[in-house]
N, C-alpha and C positions, 0 to 999 in steps of 0.2 A: 814341287814348284821349282822353276828355273832360278838359278842364282840371280839376285838383283844387284846389278852393278850400281855403285853409288857415285854420284858426281857432287862434290862439295864446292862451296863458294871459294874456299882457299885454293882449290885446284884451278877453277876458272880464272880467278884473279891473279894468283901468284905463280901459276903453272908449275906447281910442285911435282916432282918426280920421285919423291921419297917412297920407300916401301911402306905399305900400310899394314895395320893390324885391325881386323874387324872383329868386334866382340859381340856375341849374341848372348842374351840372358839364359838361353836354353842350351846352347851348344858350345859355349866357352869361346876360346880364342882361336882365330883362324888368320894365318898370315897370307897376304896377297902380295906377290912380287911383281905384278904387272906395272910397267911405267904408265903414268897418266898423260894422256893428251889433253890439251886445254878444254876439249869438248866432250871426250868420252874415254872410257877405259874398256879394255877387253878382259873379262873375268878369267882368272887363272884356275878357278875351281867352282864347284857348285855348293850351295848352302841351303839348308831347309828353311831358314828363317830370314825374312826380309827386314826385320826390325834390328838394325845394326847400329853399333856405336863405333865410329871410325877414330882410330888413334894413329897419328903420324909417327914415324920412327923417331922424330926429334922431340916427341913428348906432347905435341899439340893434340888436343882432343876436340872432335866435332860431333855434336849430337844431332840426330834427325830433327829437323825443324824447318822453318821457312827458308833457311839458306841452303838446304840440301834438296837434291833432286834424285829420285829413284828411277832407274830405267831397267828394262828387262833384256837379258841376253846381250848386253853391251851396246844396244841401240839407244842413242840419247833421245829423250823426249825434248821437244822444243820448248824453250822458255818463252814467256809472253813479254815482249818488249813494247807493247802498244801503250800509248800515253793514257794517263788517267786524269780526269778533270779535278780542278781545285775544289769543286762542289762536294766531292766526297769527304773533304776534310774541314772546310770552312763554311760558315753560314752566309757570308757576305763578301763581295768584292766591290771596291769603289776607287775612283780616282779623286784624290784630295788636292785642291788647289791652294797654294799658299803664296804670299807675296803681295806686292802692290797690284792694283787693278789692271794696270797697263803692262805688267811684266810678271805674270804669275808662273810659278813652277807647278808641275803636276806630279804627284807621287801615287803609285798603285799600292793599295793596302788590302789586306785580307783579315777578316774579323770573325770571331765566334764567342758566344757567351755574353750574358747580360748582368752577371753578379760576381762579386768577389773582386780581388785586386786586378789591376790592369797589368798584364804581362806584355811588355813591348819587346818584340823579337827582332833582332838585327842580324842579318845574314853575313857571310864572309865574302871576300872579294871574288868577283866573277859569278857568284851565285845570285839567287833572288829570294824573295819572301817565301816562295814555294818550297825552299829547302827545309822549312819548318813544318810543312804540312803534317807529316806523319807524327812527329814529335809533339806538335801542338795538340793534336787529337789525343795523344796518350796522356799529356799533362791534364787536359780538361776532363779526362775520364777518372782522374785520381783526386782532383781538388776542384772546388768551385772557383772559377776565375774567368776573366775576359782576356782572350788572346788577341794580339794586335801585331801582325807581321807586315812590314813595309819594304818595298823595293827602295834601296838606297839610290842616290843620284847616279845617273849613268848606267844603272843596272835594271834588269827586268823591263817593266813597261813605264817606268818613270820618264817624264819628259821635262827637262830643265833647260834654262837658257845657257848656262855655263856647265855643260855636261862633262867638261874635262877638269873641273875644279874638284879634286878629291882630298882637299886638306881636311884634317880632323876638325878644325874650327868650323868650316862650312858644313861638313856632314853632320856634326853634332847639333848645330843650329837647325839643320833640316829636321832632325828627329824631334826636337822640341817644338818646332813650328807645326809639324804635321799632327803631333799629339794634341796640341792646343786647338788646332782647327777642328779636330774631331770631338774633343772633350771639354773645351773651354779653358779659361785661364787657371782654373783649379781642377785638374783631372783627378780621377779616383786614385787611391794609394797605388803607386806605380813601382813595379820591379823591372829593371832593365836587364835583359838577357841577350848577350851577344856572342857570336862565334867568330873567331879569327879577327878580321878587320872590324866586323860588327862588334866584337867584344871590346876592341880598342875604342870605337866610337861610343859604346855604352859607358866605358870608364871616363872618357872626356865629358860626356853629357852629365854624368853624376858628379864628377870632380869639380866641374864648373857650375854646378847647381843651376842648370838651365831649365829644369822643371821643379816646381816647389813641392811636389808630393812624392818624390822618389823615396822609397822606404827600404829598398834592397837592390843588390847588384849581383849578377851572375855572369862570370866570364868563362867562356868555353875554349880551351886549347889556344889561349892567347897569352904568351909569355914574352916579355921584351927581349931577354937574352937569347933564347933559342930562335925567336922570330928573326932578329937582325942577323943572326949567323947564317941563315939559309936564304936571305934575300938575293944573294949573288947568283943563286942557281935558278931563280924564278924565270929569267929570260930563256934559259935553256929548256925549262919545262914547257913554257908557252910556245916556243918554236917547235918543240917535238910533238905537240898534239895536232890532230887533224885540223885543217883550216875550215873544212866544211863537211857536210854529210848529205847523202842523197835522200834521206827521209828522217822523220822524227824517230822512228823505230831504230834506225841505225845509230843515231846519236845516243839514244838510251842504252843500246847494246854496248857501244864503245865505253860509255861512262861506267857501266857496271863491270864489264870484263877487264877494263884497264885498272880498276880498283879506285877510281876517283870517287865513286859512290858504291859502297859494298852492300847496300841493301836495295834489292831490286824494286821493292814496293815504293821506296822513296824516290828512286831514280825515275820511275814511271810518271810521277807527278811533278818532280822538280826540274827535270831537264828542259821542259817547255819554257821555263823562265830564263834559261841560259842561252838559247838559240832562237833565231828568227828565220822565217821562211822568206826566200827571195825567188826571183825568176831569173834564170840564166838567159841572156839575150843572144847567145850564140850556141854553138854545138859543144862547147867545152864540157867535160865531165865534171861532176861535183868535186872530185879530188883536185882538179886543175883550177877550179874557180877561186878567185881571190875575194876576200871579204869586202872589197870596195872596187869600184871602177867598172866591172863587167856585170854587175847585178843591179836590179832595181828592187828596193824593199817594198813589200806590199803592206797596205793597211797602216802606214806610218809606224811600222815596227811593232804593232800590237801583238801580244803573245796569243797563242792559240788556247784560249780559255774555254773553248767549246768542249762538249763532252768527250769527243775524240777528234783527232786530226785525220783528215783524209788526204793522203799524199797523191791520190790519183784524181787530180782535178780534170774538168772537162776541157780546159784550155789547152792550146797546143804547146805552150811554153813549158819547159822543164823546170821543176822546182829544185831548189838547193837550200840547205839550212846552214847558216853561218852563225858565229858567236855574236851575241848582242853587244858585247863590250870588248874592245881591244885593250886588255890589261897592260900590255907592254908599253902603251902610251902614258900610263900613270906612274911610271917608274920613279919620277922625281918626288913622288909623295910616299913611296914605300917606307923609307926610313922614318919619316915623320909620323906614320901610323903607329909605330911601336916605341919610338924613342921616348923614354920617360914614363911609359905606361905603368911599369911595375910600381914606381914610387907614387904615382897618382892613384893607382888602385889601393895601395896600402893606406894612403892618406884620406880616402873616402870614409867619413865618419858615419857609417851605416853597416848593417849586416851584409857580409859578402861571402860568396861561394865561388871557388875556382874548380872547374872540372877539367881534368887532364886525361889524355890518352896514354900517358906514360910519365913516370916520376922524373925521367931524364930531361923533361922539358923545363923543369924548374930552374930559374936563375938564382943568383946569390941573394938578391934582395927579397925575393919571394920565399926562399928557403928560410931565411932568418925570420921573416914576418910570420910564416906558418908556425915555426917553433915558438914564437912569442904569442901565438893564439890570436893574431890580428884578423884572421879570416878562416873560414871552413874550406877544406879541400877534399876532393874525392877523386880517386883514380878509377877510370872506367876500364872495362875489358878491352883487350887488344882490338883496335880499330884504326881506320885511317884518320886523316885530318878532318873530314866531314863527320865529326863525332855525332851530332844530333841526327844525322841521316843514317849512319852506320849502326848506331845503337840507340834508337829512339826510346825504347822502353827503359833502358838504364838511365838515360838522361832525364826522362820523365820522373822516374823514381827519385833521383837526386834532387831535382827541382821541387817536386811535390814535398819531399821530406824537409827541404829548406823552408818552404812556405809554411808548413805546419809547425815546424820547430819554433819559428818566430811569430806564430799566430797571425800570419798575413792572410791565410785562407782556411776554409773548412774542408774537411775530408768528405769525399763522396762515398766512401766505403771503409773497408778495413785498412787502417793506416799503420798497422803494427810493423809491416815489412818495409816501410819507407823510412830509412835511416840515413843520416848524413854524418860522416866522420867529423869529430870536433877538430 
């Protein structure tokens, strides 16, 4: 058998050029000294066994699995960047109207499950409810629950009157209003689960008791100290990313290869909630197109919820995909999203879980609170900021373990492996 060259996600995302060591159960250790190209590698030798464990020279280890791709004779197999429908992960999608009759706001929500606690899933800045698709399915497979993911104002397919109002007060009230509109004044026992900005909104919603049935709070990679320290670099990041894409597939490919979303399965379903299809009115290329001014948004900005997106329309106009939200315009709210979040989180008198991608993210208040046993904390394996997308199964294990520990939900199977550090 010809040597099977291995392409790992770490190579695609981080463009590693470290020497590798490939370990086979049968043949032992084999060193590979070829430098890696982001897309492929040329094998330095032949190996009789294609089942390899890859170990980088710096000690990192990658096992064959969903994040790895095997190719023969150094010719890379093509990864599938086609979009996947929300219907693969949720049972229902609906637009929920809240507010007075003459000035209603509309929020897109995705739902699944009919029994157990209500898990309100709140996404991070610039993302959408679809960033929870893979993780929500994983949680539902572990415990009986109702998942409820919503697009925050200004994000995804939500349509609101004041789409530039991103204050924590307004956004937390949105969450409470949407939940009440769907479940009445007394919703089922509710666990708020938020990532990034969504985590801060969850903390404010719980801390101000905006819903009467909140029983638990889960914050994912949201820490006041570390968040405020990196806010100054946000504009640099936003200016450095592409302004537009020529197709949905190219947007998914960029999101995955740039490391914004390190799990391709999640990227294929969630990127559709971050970008919108427009029509270019002149001959400008997608790379030259501006998010506003030279494009006309189709379908009132509705996301492509269809089973698949067809980039080759019959019309003569050229399609281009732009970001749904210009996060740079929300800068005046950035500090307010996180300022005081740690003390508010610690002050919530209910079971709490903090999931972090690294212990270095803890600030002083949370470090002291964790030592005093005021909340549960779990460190997840190395991943990016989009924790629930990069490591959906690990997040699902932690959330399910939290729900079972506090008897909020019943297990759907063997729960012995679902443990949460005290």
